[in-house]
C-alpha positions in Angstrom: 100.6 22.7 85.4 98.3 25.1 87.4 99.3 27.9 85.7 99.3 26.2 82.2 95.6 25.9 82.7 93.9 29.0 82.4 96.1 29.2 78.8 94.6 26.0 77.9 91.4 26.7 78.5 91.6 30.5 77.2 93.0 28.8 74.0 90.2 26.9 73.5 87.9 29.2 74.2 89.0 32.2 71.6 89.4 29.1 68.9 85.6 28.1 69.8 84.2 31.5 70.2 86.2 32.3 66.1 84.3 28.8 65.1 81.0 29.5 66.3 81.5 33.2 64.8 82.2 31.1 61.5 79.6 29.2 61.5 76.5 31.5 62.7 77.4 34.1 59.6 78.0 31.3 57.2 75.6 29.2 57.8 72.5 31.2 59.4 72.8 34.3 58.3 74.1 33.8 54.6 72.8 30.6 54.0 69.3 30.6 56.1 68.4 34.8 56.4 69.3 35.9 53.5 67.9 33.4 51.1 64.2 33.8 53.3 64.1 37.1 52.2 64.9 36.5 49.2 68.2 38.4 48.9 70.6 35.4 47.8 72.2 38.0 45.8 74.2 40.0 49.1 76.1 36.7 49.0 78.6 37.5 46.9 79.5 40.6 48.5 79.1 39.6 51.8 81.0 36.0 51.9 84.5 36.7 50.5 84.5 40.4 52.7 83.9 38.7 56.3 85.5 35.2 55.5 88.8 36.8 54.3 88.8 38.9 57.3 87.8 36.3 59.8 90.4 34.0 58.0 93.7 36.3 58.9 91.7 36.9 62.6 92.3 32.7 62.7 95.3 32.3 61.6 96.7 35.3 63.3 95.3 33.8 66.4 97.1 30.4 66.1 99.9 32.3 65.2 100.2 34.0 67.9 99.3 31.1 70.6 101.9 28.7 68.4 104.9 31.0 67.9 108.1 31.5 69.9 107.7 34.7 71.7 111.1 35.0 71.1 114.2 33.6 73.7 117.3 34.8 74.4 120.2 33.4 72.1 122.2 31.1 73.4 125.2 32.5 72.4 124.5 35.9 74.1 125.9 35.5 77.2 129.2 33.7 75.7 129.1 37.7 73.5 128.8 39.2 76.4 131.3 37.0 78.2 134.2 37.7 75.4 133.9 41.0 74.6 133.7 41.9 78.1 130.5 44.0 78.3 129.1 44.6 81.9 125.8 43.7 83.3 123.6 45.2 85.7 120.5 44.6 88.0 117.2 45.1 86.0 115.3 47.7 87.2 111.6 48.9 86.6 112.8 51.8 84.2 114.4 52.3 80.7 117.5 50.8 80.4 119.1 51.5 77.0 122.1 49.3 76.0 122.2 47.7 79.0 122.5 43.5 79.5 121.0 42.5 82.6 120.9 39.3 84.8 118.0 37.4 85.5 117.9 36.0 89.1 115.5 33.3 88.1 116.9 32.0 85.2 120.2 32.7 86.0 120.9 33.6 82.6 122.3 37.1 80.6 119.5 38.8 79.2 119.7 41.8 76.4 117.9 45.2 76.6 114.0 45.1 77.0 113.9 41.2 77.9 112.0 40.5 81.1 111.4 37.0 82.7 107.6 35.7 82.3 106.8 34.0 85.6 104.0 31.7 83.6 106.1 30.4 81.0 109.1 31.0 83.2 111.7 32.2 80.6 112.7 35.5 79.6 111.2 36.8 76.5 113.0 39.1 74.2 110.8 42.7 74.4 108.4 41.2 76.4 104.8 42.9 76.2 102.7 40.3 78.6 101.5 36.6 79.1 97.9 36.3 77.2 95.8 33.8 78.9 94.1 33.8 75.4 96.4 32.9 73.4 98.1 30.5 75.7 101.6 32.2 75.3 103.6 34.8 76.5 103.9 37.8 73.7 107.3 38.9 72.8 109.5 40.3 69.8 108.8 37.7 67.5 104.7 37.3 67.7 103.4 40.9 68.9 102.6 41.6 65.0 100.4 38.2 64.9 98.8 39.2 68.3 98.1 42.8 67.1 97.2 41.4 63.9 94.4 39.3 65.5 92.9 42.2 67.2 93.0 44.1 64.4 91.4 41.5 61.8 89.0 40.3 64.6 87.5 43.6 65.1 87.1 44.4 61.5 85.8 40.8 61.0 83.4 41.5 63.5 82.4 45.1 62.2 81.8 44.2 58.9 79.8 40.6 60.0 77.4 42.9 62.3 77.2 45.9 59.5 75.9 43.6 57.2 73.5 41.7 59.6 72.1 44.5 61.2 68.9 45.3 58.9 68.1 41.8 59.5 68.8 41.6 63.1 66.5 44.4 63.8 64.0 42.5 61.7 64.8 39.8 63.9 64.3 41.4 67.1 61.3 44.2 66.0 59.5 42.1 63.1 59.7 45.5 61.0 61.7 44.9 57.9 63.2 48.1 56.7 63.7 47.3 53.2 59.6 46.6 52.6 58.4 48.8 55.6 56.6 45.9 56.7 55.9 44.2 59.9 55.7 40.2 60.5 56.2 38.8 63.3 55.7 35.2 61.7 59.3 35.3 60.0 61.0 32.7 60.7 64.2 33.7 62.1 62.1 35.9 64.2 63.7 35.9 67.9 61.4 34.3 69.1 61.4 31.1 67.4 64.8 28.8 67.1 66.1 29.8 64.0 66.1 33.7 64.9 67.3 32.8 68.5 70.3 31.7 67.2 71.0 34.0 64.6 69.9 37.0 67.1 72.9 34.7 69.7 75.4 35.2 67.4 74.9 38.3 66.9 75.3 39.2 70.7 78.3 37.4 70.8 79.7 39.3 67.9 79.0 42.1 69.7 80.9 41.1 72.6 83.8 40.4 70.6 83.7 43.7 69.2 83.8 45.5 72.5 86.8 43.2 73.8 89.0 43.5 70.5 88.1 47.1 70.4 89.6 47.7 73.6 92.6 45.2 73.1 92.9 47.5 70.3 93.3 50.6 71.7 95.3 49.5 74.5 98.0 48.1 72.6 98.0 50.6 69.1 99.9 53.8 71.2 102.3 51.2 72.4 102.7 50.0 68.9 102.8 53.4 67.6 105.4 54.6 70.6 107.7 51.8 70.6 107.2 51.1 73.7 105.5 47.5 75.7 103.2 47.0 78.2 105.7 46.7 80.9 107.4 50.2 79.9 104.8 52.2 79.2 105.1 53.1 82.8 108.6 54.2 82.9 109.2 57.4 83.7 112.9 57.9 84.5 113.7 59.9 81.2 112.1 59.9 77.5 111.6 56.7 75.4 115.0 56.3 74.2 113.8 53.9 71.2 111.4 56.1 69.9 112.6 56.9 66.2 110.5 59.6 65.8 107.2 58.3 63.4 104.6 56.1 63.7 105.9 54.1 60.5 109.1 53.8 62.1 108.0 52.8 65.4 105.9 50.4 63.8 109.2 48.7 61.6 110.8 47.6 64.9 107.9 44.9 64.9 106.8 44.5 61.8 109.7 45.1 59.9 110.6 47.5 57.1 107.1 49.0 55.9 105.8 46.7 52.5 102.3 44.9 51.9 104.2 41.7 54.6 102.5 44.3 57.3 99.2 42.8 56.5 99.8 39.7 57.0 100.3 37.2 59.7 103.6 35.9 58.2 107.2 36.9 60.0 108.4 40.8 58.7 110.1 40.2 55.3 112.7 43.0 56.1 112.9 43.1 60.0 115.3 45.9 61.3 116.0 44.1 64.5 116.5 40.7 66.1 115.1 41.4 69.4 118.6 41.5 71.2 119.6 45.2 70.1 117.4 48.0 68.8 117.7 51.4 67.5 118.1 54.2 70.2 116.4 57.9 69.4 118.5 59.5 67.1 121.0 56.9 66.2 123.9 56.9 64.0 124.9 53.7 62.2 128.1 53.1 59.7 127.2 52.1 56.6 128.0 48.5 57.5 126.0 48.0 60.2 122.4 49.2 57.9 119.6 46.6 58.9 119.3 46.6 55.0 122.8 44.9 55.5 121.9 42.1 57.9 120.4 38.9 58.0 118.5 38.8 61.6 117.0 35.6 60.9 120.8 33.6 60.8 120.7 32.0 63.7 124.4 30.7 62.8 125.8 34.5 62.1 124.2 36.5 64.3 125.0 40.3 63.8 127.3 40.3 67.3 129.3 43.8 65.6 125.7 45.5 65.6 125.3 44.2 69.5 128.3 45.6 69.9 127.9 48.7 68.9 124.8 49.3 70.7 125.3 48.2 73.9 128.7 50.4 73.9 126.7 53.7 73.2 128.9 56.0 75.3 132.2 54.9 73.1 130.1 55.2 69.9 132.2 58.4 68.4 135.1 55.9 68.4 133.5 52.8 67.1 132.2 55.0 64.3 136.1 55.1 63.2 137.1 51.3 64.4 133.4 49.6 64.1 134.8 46.1 64.1 137.9 47.0 66.4 136.6 45.0 69.4 137.2 41.4 67.3 
């Protein structure tokens, strides 16, 4: 219980901040500040831009908080047993194509999976536990986590830029559009309406800083196809680097398409989180990701798993990829 409370508090805190930002922008700035200076016409361009970005951030947040980050498939242990694949002790280094054994879960787990000490389970392609979403971030919800950072940051920047001339007016009493000074404006910072307006802008600025740091931290990992756990591995070059930012992003976002920009599951995933493409990997035509339904839990791509977990035997497997059955 002690481990869960911070996550619950974080979820309520972040959702509260998002709601405060929505209320301040729409009900104080759009419905109050702009009409007070006779610029209601600006509501038309400002409202949809900021609110669409806010809605995408809000949806991304709840999907990151509520989605399964990717548990170990129950049939993976059976797959390892029936194929005779070896499994090894997990070490803090790259271990491509190696199944490992978790002493805490007492389960065999796929490559890049790690145990989350907070949620007390192993997670596919685990990145970290995020107390602000109250959830672990892994293969199946990393997309939502990253989109939360991008859309939250962009929404706050757009909101602050649109408010900036009137924030200056509120703080200084100087209207940059008329060139006049008016300390009696109803949204002056020394009056309660102005204090609310300025407070909303300051919260906005703080969110910009926090989410900007989050995106700055995770963007190199996303385009480099590594995780927060893996970013300090140095026993070999990243064996999962696909050679381009788009191909590396596809490992989480799916094949490039409009769905990249929406907080929905990838429409054309290239991995199920159990096996991953290696650098300069060759796959037989029948094992290409385009030919596999990664969302079919009843028919997992075990032949692809076997191929990738037996990398040292790939030369013979290219000739008889299904011979292990």
